[in-house]
N, C-alpha and C positions, 0 to 999 in steps of 0.2 A: 726608263725615262721619268725624271722626277714630276715632282707638282709642278712647279714652275711655264717646264718645258709643256708639258701637255695642257697648263689655261691657254698659251701661248699659241700652240699649234692649233688647239682650238677655234680661239680666237679668228687667226691665220685663214683656217679651214674656212669658217662660215664666212668668213669675207669673199675668200674665193669664190667660195659655192654662189654665192650671191653675184659676183664681177660675172658666170662664167653661166650662169643661171641664161636659159632660154628668155627671148623679151618678149615671146608672151606670155609668162608665169608670171603670178600677179605676188609682190610682196602685200603680204596682210598686218599689219601693225594694232587690230582694233582687240582689245581685249573683253573677251565676251564671256558671263556667268554661263558655266556648265552647268547643264542637268544634272540632278541629283542621280537619275539613275536613266538605261534603257529600258525599262519596265512601263508598261502602263502603268499611269496611276488610277486602278478603277479596285476601292478595298470592296467590290461587291462582288470580286472575280478571284481575289489574292491580294495578299502581304507583301510581295514581292519588294514593288518598290517601295513601301513603307522602310521595308529589311536594308537596302539596298543604301537607300538617303542616310539612316540611322546608325548603320554599320560601315559602310563604302563596301562597294559590290563583291571583293574578294573578302571582307573580311566574313560578308552575309555569308557567304559556299561554305564557309569551315563551320556557321549555328546548325547550317539541314545537315551535318552530320552529325550532331549533338544529342541526347536524351531529354525532354523538358523538363526532366531535372538538373542534367547538367546545363543547361542554354537558363532557364531562370537562377544556377548560381552565378554563370556568368554575367548576368544580365545586371547582376547585381554588383558586383563588384565596378562594372560601365558604370552602374549609378551611382557610386561613391566618389568618382574621376566628373563625374557632370558636373555634380552638387559644388561649383564652386565656393563658395562658401561657408561652405559644410554646417549649414543650419538645420538640414534633415528635408529641405525640399526641393524639387528642380524647377526651376520655373522655364516660362519662355526665354527668358535669353540665354538662361545657361545653355539647355536644349539647342537652340539656334548656333551655340559657338563651338557645341560638340557635333553637329553637322557635321558644320561647315570646316572643321579640323579632320573628322572624318572622311570629307569627301576630298582634302589635300592632303591626305596621308602620304601619298606619291613627292611630294613638297618633301615634307617634314623627311622623311628617308632619304633624298637627296640634300641634308644637312647634315643628316648622322654619319650619312658616308663620307662628308667631306670634315668631319667636327674636327677628329684626332690630330687631322694636317696640319690644323691652322692653330689649337691647343696647343702650345709649345708646353708650356707649362705646368699641364695637368692640372689648374684649378679650376676647369669647367666653367671657364670665360676664356672671350678669342677679342684680344688688347685689338685696336687698329694697328698699333706698332708689330702687335704676331702676323696682323694680316697683311701688313704690308712688303715686309721680310720675306714670307714663304711666298708671295705671290711675284713679286720684284725681282726684293737680292740684289744680286750683281747686276741684275740689267738696268737699271740706274747709273752704272756710272760709265756705261756705251754710251756719248752724245750722237754717234749717231752708227744704230743697229745695222747689221743687214737686211735683217727683214722689214723695214723699213716703218716698223710701230714707234709711236713718240709714247715711250713708257714713260714719262713724267709726266706726261698731258692725260693720259690713262690713268696713272695715283690720284692725280688733284681732283678727277672726275669721281674715281673708287671714295675716296676719303671723303668726298662731299655728301654720295650717298649715305658712306655710313654714317657720318655726323647723321644727316635725317634720322636715319633705323638705330639710332641711339639715343632713346628718348630722355636718359637725367643725364647727359653730356659728357659722361666723364671718360669716352670715347674709351667703353670697353664693355662689348656685345655680349647679352644674356643669348639664350637657344632661341628666344622669340624674336630679340632685335637683330639677331644674326639671319635669321629667316625673313625677317622683312629686309635686310640689304640684300640678300640673294635674290629675292623674290618679289619686288618692292610693288608690284604691281595685285599682289593678293590683301595688300594691308591699307586701308584706309587713308591713314596719316601720310605714306607714301607717295599717293598718287601724284601732289605735284611733281616732285622728282623725277617720276614718269614721263611725265608732258614735260617737261624740261630739258631731260635727255631724248630727248623723241623730237622735240624742235631744235637743238644742237645736233641734231644727227640728220634734219631734212633742208633746214635754212643754210642753204650754202653761201648767201650773199651776207648774213650774220647781222639782217636788218632788225630782230625781232619776232620773224612772222614768218607764214610759211605761202608763197605765193602759188598760182595754180601749176605751173613750171617745176618748181622744188617738188607738187606735191604729185605730181605724173613721172617728173623723173625717180624718186625714193622707190618707186614699184614696176616703171617702167625702164628697158632700156633701147633707144633706136637701132632699128639694124638695117645702117645706110640706107636707103633710098624706099626701106622697105613701108607697105602702109601702114595704121596704126590697128592691130586688133580692135573690136568693136568694143571687148570690155573696158581698156583704155579712151572709149569713144563715150560711154557709159559714165568711165570715174570723170571724166571734168563735166560729165552735164550734174552729176553726185555735187561735185563743187561747188559748182556753181547756185544749185539750187539748195542743196541742204547745208554744206559743207561750210562756204562763207554766207553766215545767216547777215550779219548786218552787209551785206555787198560792196564791200569795198575794197577786193580783187584779191583780200590776202586774208590765212585764218590769224584768229591771236590766240592769246594763252587759252581763255575759256574754251573757244572755239574747236580749238586742237581736241583740250580735253574732254570735249561734249565727242569729237569722232574718235580719241583712240580707248577712250571709260566710258562707254552709254551707260545711262544709267535704266541698267536690265531689272527682268521681275525678278526679285527676291527669293529664291525656290529654297532656301534653305529655314528663312523665315516664313514660308507657307506654312512648308513642313510639321517645323518646333508649333505654331498654333495647331498643326492640324492631331498631331499626337498629342496634345493636352489638351483639346476640345473631347477627345475618342479615350482619353485614362481619366480625367479629371470628375473622379466618384461625386466629389460633395459640392463641384462647380465654386471652387476659392480661388480661382485660377493658378493656382501652382499642383507638382504632383510629388506625394511621399511614395517611399520605394515601396510600399506594400501599391498604391496603385500601380507602378508600371510594372511590377512585376507582375500582378493580378492580370495585367493583358499582356502579358510577353511575348506572346505570339505575335500582338501586333510591332512589337519591334524589333522581335528575332521569329527567326525558325528555328527547326526541333525537327528532326526524322519522323515523332510521333504526332507534329498537329495534326489534328484531324478541323480543315479550312471549314468546312460547312458547321460545327459543333462551335466551332469558335465566334462563326458570327451571330448565331444561336446567344453564345454568352455575350456576344458585344450587345446584341441588340438589347440585351435586359438593364442596360444602364441609363 
């Protein structure tokens, strides 16, 4: 099966899954900020949360198998990557960006897995023409496909999102821009397109708003004369009390954005601030490589880290 068939079959599968899902199953469109770790964040007990936050849970496990010397050496190489402007210091902002990237490693892995399929000329970039040809190809020549999909309409929507992700407007995506195209909910500058696409999916009468019945209809399919489950009644109340803020009976763009992209607590920012506070020996608001490596046990694990001794050493500063 080629990539086009795979993508289309995946899309069809998702549509069928939703169409055949039980009427009591709830479809959730809300994008929440994920926790950095499932460990308890209590430095008086361990630095496991910090390790997961800084490295990502899977990578943190690999450091637990290293000696302290190996752990410090690998941490030093990571610091060079975090220092984006190469000024010899790691700022809170650079740490925050690194933590967010570590937490989204599965997304970057997904992009890497697809990259070669779309970068047809192997120039390290993906143009809109490359993406369009690989994804749609001959499907666009068939005005009435058997599977019922409107591929031209899908392509127009993809092109709009591609242009939004393409910051410099040259219709050629870098790896970061292509990541924003595939995973727009992860990027602040792509949030408007996430809201727009969501509204287009739900707004069946195309009036530019989401009314109560459209809101409920997106997540619940009536099953004959069956009574609505309790969660549907709760969602109706949520719409009236919280979603429709101006009480006009429908959600506009801003109300929809507040619903699907809530302003959650920024865990990465809080952790970056914590790591700087704990490691900044001269209190200048930024970290040198030496300051970070000196507190290596806060950032990464190792086989021989003695947590008790580490706590004493941290308390000395």
